C-alpha positions as CSV (number, residue, x, y, z in Angstrom):
1,M,-12.1,11.7,20.2
2,E,-14.9,12.5,17.7
3,I,-15.4,10.1,15.0
4,N,-18.2,11.3,12.6
5,F,-19.9,8.7,10.2
6,C,-21.8,9.4,7.1
7,L,-23.1,5.9,6.6
8,A,-24.0,4.6,3.2
9,Y,-24.2,1.4,1.2
10,Y,-21.0,0.3,-0.3
11,V,-19.4,-2.5,-2.3
12,A,-16.4,-4.0,-0.8
13,M,-14.4,-3.6,-4.0
14,D,-14.9,0.2,-4.2
15,H,-12.0,2.5,-3.9
16,T,-11.2,3.4,-0.3
17,A,-9.5,6.7,0.1
18,I,-7.8,8.6,2.8
19,V,-7.7,12.5,3.1
20,A,-5.4,14.4,5.4
21,E,-5.8,18.1,6.2
22,G,-2.9,20.3,6.8
23,G,-2.1,22.2,10.0
24,G,1.7,22.7,10.3
25,Q,2.9,21.2,13.5
26,R,-0.6,20.2,14.4
27,G,0.0,17.5,11.9
28,I,1.5,15.7,14.9
29,Y,-2.1,14.5,15.6
30,T,-2.3,13.0,12.1
31,A,1.0,11.2,12.6
32,G,-0.4,9.5,15.8
33,V,-3.6,8.5,13.9
34,L,-1.5,7.0,10.9
35,D,1.0,5.3,13.3
36,A,-2.0,3.6,15.0
37,F,-3.3,2.4,11.7
38,H,0.1,1.0,10.9
39,H,0.4,-0.7,14.4
40,F,-2.9,-2.5,13.8
41,G,-2.3,-3.4,10.2
42,F,-5.1,-1.1,8.9
43,N,-4.4,0.0,5.4
44,P,-7.3,-0.8,3.1
45,F,-6.5,2.5,1.1
46,T,-6.2,2.6,-2.7
47,M,-6.0,6.3,-2.8
48,G,-4.5,9.2,-0.6
49,L,-5.0,12.9,-0.9
50,G,-2.9,15.1,1.4
51,V,-2.6,18.8,2.0
52,S,0.5,20.4,3.3
53,A,1.5,18.5,6.6
54,G,-1.2,15.9,5.5
55,A,0.7,15.2,2.4
56,Q,3.9,14.6,4.3
57,N,2.1,12.4,6.7
58,L,0.4,10.2,4.0
59,L,3.7,9.9,2.2
60,S,5.4,8.5,5.2
61,F,2.4,6.2,5.7
62,F,2.4,5.0,2.1
63,L,6.1,4.4,2.3
64,D,5.6,2.3,5.4
65,Q,7.8,4.5,7.6
66,P,5.9,4.5,11.0
67,G,7.2,7.2,13.4
68,Y,8.9,9.2,10.7
69,A,6.3,11.9,10.6
70,R,6.3,12.3,14.3
71,R,10.2,12.6,14.4
72,A,10.1,15.2,11.5
73,I,7.6,17.4,13.3
74,E,9.1,17.1,16.7
75,D,12.7,17.6,15.5
76,L,13.0,19.2,12.0
77,T,10.2,21.9,12.5
78,N,11.6,22.7,15.8
79,A,15.2,22.9,14.4
80,P,17.0,26.4,14.9
81,G,16.3,28.5,11.7
82,F,13.2,26.6,10.5
83,F,10.6,29.2,11.9
84,V,11.9,32.8,12.4
85,P,8.9,35.1,12.7
86,Y,11.0,38.4,11.9
87,R,12.8,36.9,8.9
88,W,10.2,38.3,6.3
89,V,12.8,40.3,4.4
90,G,14.8,38.3,1.9
91,E,14.3,35.1,-0.2
92,Q,14.5,32.6,2.6
93,G,11.2,33.6,4.3
94,I,9.9,33.1,7.8
95,V,9.6,29.3,7.2
96,D,12.7,27.5,5.8
97,L,11.2,24.6,3.8
98,D,14.4,24.2,1.8
99,S,16.4,23.2,4.7
100,Y,13.7,21.0,6.1
101,F,13.3,18.9,3.0
102,A,17.3,18.9,2.4
103,R,17.5,17.0,5.7
104,S,15.0,14.4,4.4
105,L,17.4,13.9,1.5
106,N,20.8,14.2,3.1
107,D,20.7,13.7,6.7
108,P,21.1,10.0,7.6
109,D,18.9,10.3,10.7
110,Y,16.0,11.7,8.6
111,L,16.3,10.1,5.2
112,L,13.1,9.1,3.5
113,P,13.2,6.4,0.8
114,Y,11.7,8.7,-1.9
115,Q,13.0,6.4,-4.6
116,R,10.1,4.0,-3.7
117,I,7.4,6.5,-4.6
118,T,7.2,5.5,-8.3
119,K,6.5,1.8,-7.3
120,I,4.0,2.8,-4.7
121,Q,2.1,4.9,-7.3
122,K,1.7,1.6,-9.3
123,Q,-0.2,0.2,-6.4
124,R,-2.0,3.1,-4.9
125,R,-2.8,6.6,-6.0
126,L,-1.2,9.3,-3.9
127,Y,-2.0,13.0,-4.6
128,F,-0.5,16.2,-3.0
129,V,-2.9,19.2,-3.1
130,A,-1.3,22.6,-4.1
131,T,-2.7,25.9,-5.3
132,D,-1.8,27.9,-8.4
133,M,-0.5,31.1,-6.9
134,E,-1.9,33.2,-9.9
135,T,-5.5,31.6,-10.5
136,L,-5.9,30.2,-6.9
137,E,-7.2,26.9,-8.5
138,P,-6.4,23.6,-6.9
139,I,-3.7,21.6,-8.4
140,Y,-3.6,17.8,-7.7
141,L,0.0,16.5,-8.2
142,E,0.6,12.8,-8.5
143,P,4.3,12.6,-7.6
144,D,7.0,10.2,-8.8
145,E,10.6,10.0,-7.8
146,S,11.7,13.0,-9.8
147,T,9.0,15.3,-8.5
148,V,8.1,14.2,-5.0
149,V,10.1,16.5,-3.0
150,D,9.0,19.6,-5.1
151,G,5.5,18.4,-4.7
152,L,5.7,18.2,-1.0
153,K,7.3,21.6,-0.9
154,A,4.6,23.1,-3.1
155,S,1.8,21.6,-1.1
156,S,3.4,23.2,2.2
157,A,4.4,26.5,0.6
158,I,2.6,29.1,2.9
159,P,2.5,32.3,0.8
160,F,4.6,35.1,2.2
161,L,6.0,32.7,4.9
162,Y,7.7,30.6,2.4
163,K,8.0,33.6,0.0
164,P,9.0,32.3,-3.4
165,G,6.3,29.7,-4.0
166,V,7.4,26.6,-5.9
167,P,7.9,26.6,-9.7
168,F,6.2,23.5,-10.9
169,G,5.1,22.5,-14.5
170,G,5.2,26.1,-15.7
171,R,3.2,27.3,-12.6
172,T,4.1,28.8,-9.3
173,L,2.4,26.6,-6.7
174,V,1.8,27.3,-3.0
175,D,0.0,25.7,0.0
176,G,-2.8,23.5,-1.1
177,G,-5.0,24.5,2.0
178,I,-5.9,27.6,0.1
179,A,-7.9,26.2,-2.7
180,D,-8.8,22.7,-1.3
181,P,-8.1,22.2,2.4
182,I,-10.3,19.0,2.7
183,P,-10.2,17.4,-0.8
184,V,-13.0,14.9,-0.3
185,K,-14.8,16.0,-3.4
186,R,-11.7,15.2,-5.4
187,A,-11.5,11.8,-3.9
188,V,-15.1,11.0,-4.9
189,E,-14.3,12.3,-8.4
190,Q,-11.5,9.8,-8.5
191,G,-13.9,7.0,-7.7
192,A,-13.8,6.7,-3.8
193,K,-16.8,5.3,-2.2
194,R,-15.3,5.0,1.4
195,I,-13.3,7.8,2.7
196,I,-11.4,8.5,6.0
197,V,-10.8,12.2,6.6
198,I,-8.2,13.1,9.3
199,R,-8.6,16.6,10.3
200,T,-6.4,18.6,12.8
201,S,-9.2,21.1,13.6
202,S,-11.8,20.2,16.3
203,N,-14.7,22.1,14.7
204,N,-15.9,23.2,11.3
205,T,-15.2,26.9,12.0
206,D,-11.7,26.5,13.0
207,S,-9.1,26.9,10.2
208,S,-5.5,26.0,10.6
209,W,-4.7,28.1,7.4
210,R,-6.1,31.2,9.2
211,H,-3.8,30.4,12.2
212,R,-0.9,30.3,10.0
213,L,-1.5,33.8,8.6
214,E,-1.8,35.1,12.1
215,Q,2.0,34.6,12.3
216,F,2.2,37.2,9.4
217,R,-0.4,39.5,10.8
218,K,1.8,40.0,14.0
219,I,4.5,41.3,11.7
220,R,2.6,43.5,9.3
221,V,-0.7,44.3,7.5
222,L,-1.7,41.4,5.3
223,P,-1.3,42.0,1.6
224,T,-4.3,42.1,-0.6
225,Q,-3.2,38.9,-2.4
226,L,-3.0,37.1,0.8
227,L,-6.5,38.4,2.0
228,K,-7.8,36.9,-1.3
229,M,-6.1,33.7,-0.6
230,L,-7.8,33.6,2.9
231,E,-11.1,34.3,1.4
232,C,-10.5,31.5,-1.2
233,H,-9.5,29.0,1.5
234,E,-12.6,29.8,3.9
235,A,-15.0,29.4,0.8
236,A,-13.3,26.1,-0.2
237,Q,-13.4,24.7,3.4
238,K,-17.2,25.6,3.6
239,E,-17.8,23.8,0.2
240,A,-15.9,20.9,1.4
241,L,-17.8,20.5,4.7
242,Q,-21.1,20.9,2.9
243,F,-20.1,18.2,0.4
244,I,-19.5,15.8,3.2
245,E,-22.7,16.6,4.8
246,H,-24.8,16.3,1.5
247,H,-23.4,13.0,0.3
248,Q,-24.1,10.7,3.1
249,A,-26.6,8.7,0.8
250,D,-24.0,7.5,-1.5
251,I,-20.7,7.5,0.2
252,D,-19.2,6.3,3.5
253,I,-17.3,9.1,5.1
254,V,-15.6,8.8,8.4
255,T,-14.1,12.0,9.8
256,V,-11.4,11.5,12.6
257,K,-10.6,14.7,14.5
258,P,-9.8,15.7,18.0
259,E,-12.6,16.3,20.3
260,T,-11.2,19.6,21.6
261,P,-8.6,22.0,20.2
262,L,-5.2,20.5,19.9
263,R,-2.5,21.9,22.3
264,S,0.0,22.4,19.5
265,Q,0.2,25.4,17.4
266,V,0.8,25.7,13.6
267,F,4.4,26.7,14.4
268,A,6.5,27.1,17.6
269,S,4.8,24.6,19.6
270,R,6.1,23.4,23.0
271,S,7.6,19.8,22.9
272,E,5.2,18.5,25.6
273,D,2.2,19.7,23.6
274,L,3.4,17.9,20.5
275,V,3.8,14.7,22.6
276,T,0.3,15.1,24.0
277,D,-1.2,15.7,20.6
278,Y,0.6,12.6,19.2
279,K,-0.8,10.5,21.8
280,I,-4.4,11.7,21.3
281,G,-4.0,11.0,17.6
282,W,-2.7,7.4,18.3
283,Y,-5.6,6.8,20.6
284,D,-8.1,8.1,18.2
285,G,-6.5,6.1,15.4
286,A,-6.8,3.0,17.4
287,Q,-10.5,3.7,18.2
288,T,-11.1,4.3,14.5
289,V,-9.5,0.9,13.6
290,A,-11.8,-0.8,16.1
291,A,-14.8,0.8,14.7
292,L,-14.0,0.1,11.1
293,D,-13.2,-3.6,11.2
294,N,-15.7,-4.3,8.3
295,W,-13.6,-1.9,6.1
296,K,-10.8,-4.6,5.8
297,T,-10.5,-6.6,2.7
298,D,-8.6,-9.7,1.7
299,L,-7.2,-7.9,-1.3
300,T,-4.1,-5.7,-1.2
301,P,-4.3,-2.3,-3.0
302,K,-2.1,-3.8,-5.8
303,E,-4.4,-7.0,-6.1
304,Y,-7.4,-4.5,-6.1
305,L,-6.1,-2.4,-8.9
306,E,-5.3,-5.6,-10.9
307,V,-8.8,-6.9,-10.7
308,T,-10.4,-3.5,-11.5
309,T,-8.3,-2.3,-14.3
């Protein structure tokens, strides 16, 4: 495990945020970290910002559903028809997000209590990061019961793999990893003074979004718009990492990431690799809890908000 600390002075009552990077099936690592947090009762967070698979993981965590994200990744993203590399002709696309989220709404084995999100938002702030397909600017969605599924889908909609994009508020939205893959700056702008960042990449040059596009590159030449999106993503990732490095004087930032590259792929991972990466994430999450015992507070997020608003 690698836990990087940017240590700074903080006041115990400041907002504590958690930021979760995307990564497709590599999000199984994040699922392990968050399940360990739940197991040890570590949840000082008043704010969460998730990108793609990170958004799905944080929603499960905020809804108090340990184990759900792991099962969704192990089962639903490996279900027949979810990822079909040569299904690029037609509206369904290579990645079938519609069927994936339909099962979280209709399949008794995979239901999520989405109806609780409005209540959760009164106690904490949860944001899903998406990207405006036309302008390539980041869009920070604050979902409620009526928008949560579309928000998750928008944050996860990889262009040309999930072809249509997601209509939302007069825009067409796609994967948040394009415009803001590690939304630490946004967390600070929203008042965070302590931040845990969960990454699925083991180093600062690796890009899970680039790995996703490699699936498309195997099939055909990348369209010009997709190349622009890749450039936008890499510039945004560089900016985020520089922001973390340059703000260690005024913010506590803990980055939790695997020491070596995960065995899982963005898609089409072997089951044994998913199991291994989940266990690594759980171990790293437990180590993080042990290292951050002083982050715990006697106030619940709801009590914190009542005191500070």
